N, C-alpha and C positions, 0 to 999 in steps of 0.2 A: 632638521628635526633633531631635538636633543634626545639621546637614548640613554645617557649615563654610562655608556660603554666606550672604551677606547678602540673604536673601529677605524676602518680605512678612511672614511669621510672625515672623522675627527682629526686623525693624523694629518691629512691633507690640509685641513683648515689651520691646524697648529703650525704648519710650515709655510703658510701663506704670508705675504707681506701685510702688515697691519699698521694702523695709526699708532703714533707714539703715546697718545693719551689713554689712560686706563678707562675701563667701562664705568668705574665708580670713582668719584673724586677722592683724592688723598684726604684723610680726616684731619690732618694737622694744619692745613692752610686753606685759603679760599681760591687758590689758583685754578683748581679743577672745577670750580663752580661756573655754571653757564648762566648767562643772562641775556635778555633782549636789550638792545639799545633803546634809549628813551626818545630817540628821534629817528626819522626815516631818511634823512639826507645825511650821508656819511662821505668822508673823504679817506683816501688811502695814499700812502707813499711807499715806494719800493726803495729801501735804504741802501741795499747792496745787491750784487748779482752773483750767481754761482760761478765758481772758478774751475770746476773739473769737467763738466759736460760740454763738449764742443758746440752743440747746437744751442745750449742754454747760456753760453758766454755772450751771446749777442743780446744786448738789452732790449732790442726791439722784439725778439722772439719771446723773451721772458715777459715783457710788458703786455704783449698780445695774449699770451696764455693766461696771465693773471686777470686781465680785463675780461676775457671770455669766461673765466671762472666766476667773476662777479656777475656777469650778464646771465649766467645760468640761474642765479638766485633772483636777480632783479626782474627777470622776465616773467616770474610767477608770483612775486610778492610786491607789496606796495613799499618799495625801497628805491632810493636813488643813491648810487655810489659812484663817485667820480675820483679819478686820479688827481693827485695834487703834488706839487713839488715842495709844499710847506713841510717843515720839520715837525709841526704840531698837528699833522693830519690825524684823524680819529684812529685809523688803523695803520700800524707801522709793519711793513713786510720786510723780513730779513732772512737771508740764507745763512744758516749756521751748521756746524758739525758737532757731533757728540754732545757732551754736557755744555749747556749754553745759558745757565743761569736760572733755570726752573727745575722742578723736581722730576722732569720727564726727559731724560737724555734719549737721543736716537742715534742712528748709524752704528749701533753696536750689536752685540750678540742678540739673537732672537729675531732677526729680520724685522726690526722695528724701524719704520720709515716715516719721515715727514717730507720726503722728496720721492721721486720715483721715475719710472719709465715714462710716464705721461704727466708732465707738470700740470696741465690743465685739470686732469682728473683728481690729482692729489690736492691741488690748490682749491678746487671746488669743495672737497671734503673739509680741508682746514678752514676755509672761509665759512663754511657751515658752522663750525665751532665758534669762530669769531662772532658770528651773527646770533649765537645763542643756542645752537642745536647740540644735543648730546648724541651719543651713538644710538643707532637704530638696531633693533633685533631682526629687521627684515633683510634677508639676504638679497643682494641686488640693489639695495638702496645706496645712494652715495654716502650716507652717514653710517652705513654698516662698518664696523671697525676693521674689517679685512678688505683690502683693496682687491678688486677684480677688474683689471684693465680691459676695456672693451672698445672696439672700433666704432660701435654705434652708441656711444655714451650719452646718457640723458638722465635727468632727475627722475626718480621713481615717485609714484603716487605718495608713498610714505614721506619722502623728502618734501614734496610740495605741500602736503597737509601740515608737516612740522613747521616749515617756515611761514606758512599762512597763518598758523595759530599764534605766531609771535608778532607778525606785522600786518596781517590781512593779506588776502590774495585777490588777484584780478578775477572778476566774473567773466564767464564766457557768454557772449550774447550771440544768438543766432538770428539772422534776418532771412526771411523768406520773401522772395519777389515772385509774384504771380503774373 
C-alpha cells in the first residue's frame, strides 16, 4: 500500500533486490518499450554462461533453469519457445556484468540485479520482459519490479492475465464423469 511516507515497509522495499529496468521507459530511446512478438513460435539461444557462481558454471544447470523459466510462461499462454543453437535465434540470452551496451547497467550500487540467488526466478521475470510484459504493481507477481525469492515460486494471476492478454491463454476445461 502506498502511503506517501518513508516508513519501515518503504525502507525495506527500497533495500530489496530489484529488476534493472525502470518502471517507466527512458524517454530518449525505444529500448525500454515493450512489445508482443508477432508470432507465437520463438527460439532462444544461450550465447554464454556465468563465470562466477559455481552451480551456474555448469551449462546444464543454466540451460535447465532457463528452459524452466520459459516453461513458466508457455504453460499458461499460447506460446511455443524452443532452444536453438542457431546464432539467429529470436531471443539471445547473454550473461553480462555492469554496463553492457544499453542504458540500464546492473550489478552496481542500489542492489540492482538481472541475476540473483535463484536464476529461474530472475530469468522468468526477465523473459516476461522479453515477451512484452512491463512491471506489475501487484506485490507477489513475477513481474513486480522487486524480487522476492520464494521456495514455492509460481506465476501470479496478474502475470497470467498479462501474458494471456498478449498471446492468449489456455482455457481450463472441466470434465465430469458420472
